[in-house]
C-alpha positions in Angstrom: 3.1 -21.0 4.1 5.3 -18.6 5.9 4.4 -15.3 7.7 6.3 -13.5 4.9 4.1 -15.1 2.3 1.0 -14.0 4.1 2.5 -10.5 4.2 2.7 -10.6 0.4 -1.0 -11.1 0.3 -1.7 -8.3 2.8 0.6 -6.0 0.9 -1.3 -6.7 -2.3 -4.6 -6.0 -0.6 -3.7 -2.8 1.1 -4.0 -0.7 -2.2 -7.4 -2.3 -2.7 -8.5 -1.0 0.8 -7.1 2.5 -0.2 -9.1 2.4 -3.4 -12.3 1.5 -1.5 -11.7 4.4 0.9 -11.1 6.8 -2.1 -14.3 5.7 -3.7 -16.4 5.7 -0.4 -17.7 9.2 -0.9 -19.4 8.2 -4.1 -21.0 5.0 -2.9 -24.8 5.0 -2.8 -25.2 8.0 -5.0 -26.1 8.1 -8.6 -23.5 9.0 -11.1 -25.6 12.0 -12.2 -25.4 13.2 -8.6 -21.7 13.0 -8.4 -21.6 9.4 -7.2 -18.9 6.9 -8.1 -18.7 6.5 -11.9 -17.8 2.9 -12.6 -17.9 3.7 -16.4 -15.0 6.1 -15.9 -13.5 5.4 -12.5 -10.1 6.9 -13.0 -11.4 10.2 -14.1 -13.9 10.2 -11.2 -11.1 9.5 -8.8 -8.9 12.2 -10.3 -11.6 14.7 -9.5 -11.7 13.9 -5.8 -10.2 16.2 -3.2 -9.1 16.0 0.4 -8.5 12.7 2.1 -10.2 10.8 -0.8 -7.7 12.1 -3.2 -4.9 11.1 -0.8 -6.4 7.6 -0.4 -6.3 7.3 -4.1 -2.6 8.4 -4.1 -1.9 5.9 -1.4 -3.5 3.2 -3.5 -1.1 4.1 -6.4 1.9 4.2 -4.1 0.9 0.8 -2.7 1.0 -0.8 -6.1 4.3 0.9 -6.8 5.9 -0.4 -3.6 4.6 -3.9 -4.1 7.1 -5.3 -6.7 10.3 -4.7 -4.8 8.7 -6.1 -1.6 7.5 -9.3 -3.3 10.8 -9.7 -5.1 12.7 -9.2 -1.8 10.6 -11.8 0.1 10.9 -14.3 -2.8 14.6 -13.7 -3.3 15.4 -14.1 0.4 13.4 -17.3 0.6 15.0 -18.7 -2.6 18.4 -18.0 -1.1 17.3 -19.9 2.0 18.1 -17.0 4.3 16.9 -17.1 7.9 13.1 -17.3 7.7 12.7 -15.6 11.1 14.4 -12.5 9.8 12.5 -12.6 6.5 9.2 -12.8 8.5 10.3 -10.0 10.8 11.2 -7.7 7.8 8.0 -8.6 6.0 5.9 -7.8 9.1 7.9 -4.5 9.5 7.1 -3.6 5.9 3.4 -4.2 6.5 3.4 -2.1 9.7 5.2 0.7 7.9 2.7 0.6 5.0 -0.3 0.8 7.4 1.4 3.7 9.1 2.2 5.3 5.7 -1.5 5.1 4.7 -2.6 6.7 8.0 -0.1 9.5 7.5 -1.2 10.0 3.9 -4.8 10.3 4.9 -3.9 12.7 7.7 -1.9 14.8 5.2 1.4 14.6 7.2 3.7 14.7 4.2 7.1 14.9 5.8 6.5 12.1 8.2 4.8 10.1 5.5 7.9 10.4 3.3 10.1 9.2 6.1 8.0 6.1 6.7 7.9 5.5 2.9 11.7 5.6 2.9 11.9 3.1 5.8 9.5 0.8 3.9 11.8 0.9 0.9 14.8 0.2 3.0 13.0 -2.7 4.6 12.2 -4.2 1.1 15.9 -3.7 0.1 17.1 -5.3 3.3 15.2 -8.5 2.4 17.8 -9.1 -0.3 20.6 -9.0 2.2 19.3 -10.7 5.4 
């Protein structure tokens, strides 16, 4: 398995990490006391504020960014493009996503948007390496 294939797995797990962060405030508390509501998790998450709300938004964005990244990696590999370049772009995408999540949690919107755009360009570049 290539580095880029491992990056696909990491990219798929990053939103799950964001979801766990978003829900962390509610862990260990009863639902009646405002704890996480597994019976209606989306409504509970929609009521969160601050960094938990931003972690939830980062989760959604992670799932939105995933298809074009996966398609880019698989298309580049199917076209038998240079695997070293594919791996480098995949690692770059993962690094940018981790930075994106940190910027989202820190509420640095303009910088976050720039990093998001770089991640998108990295995914698109996979089709052309």
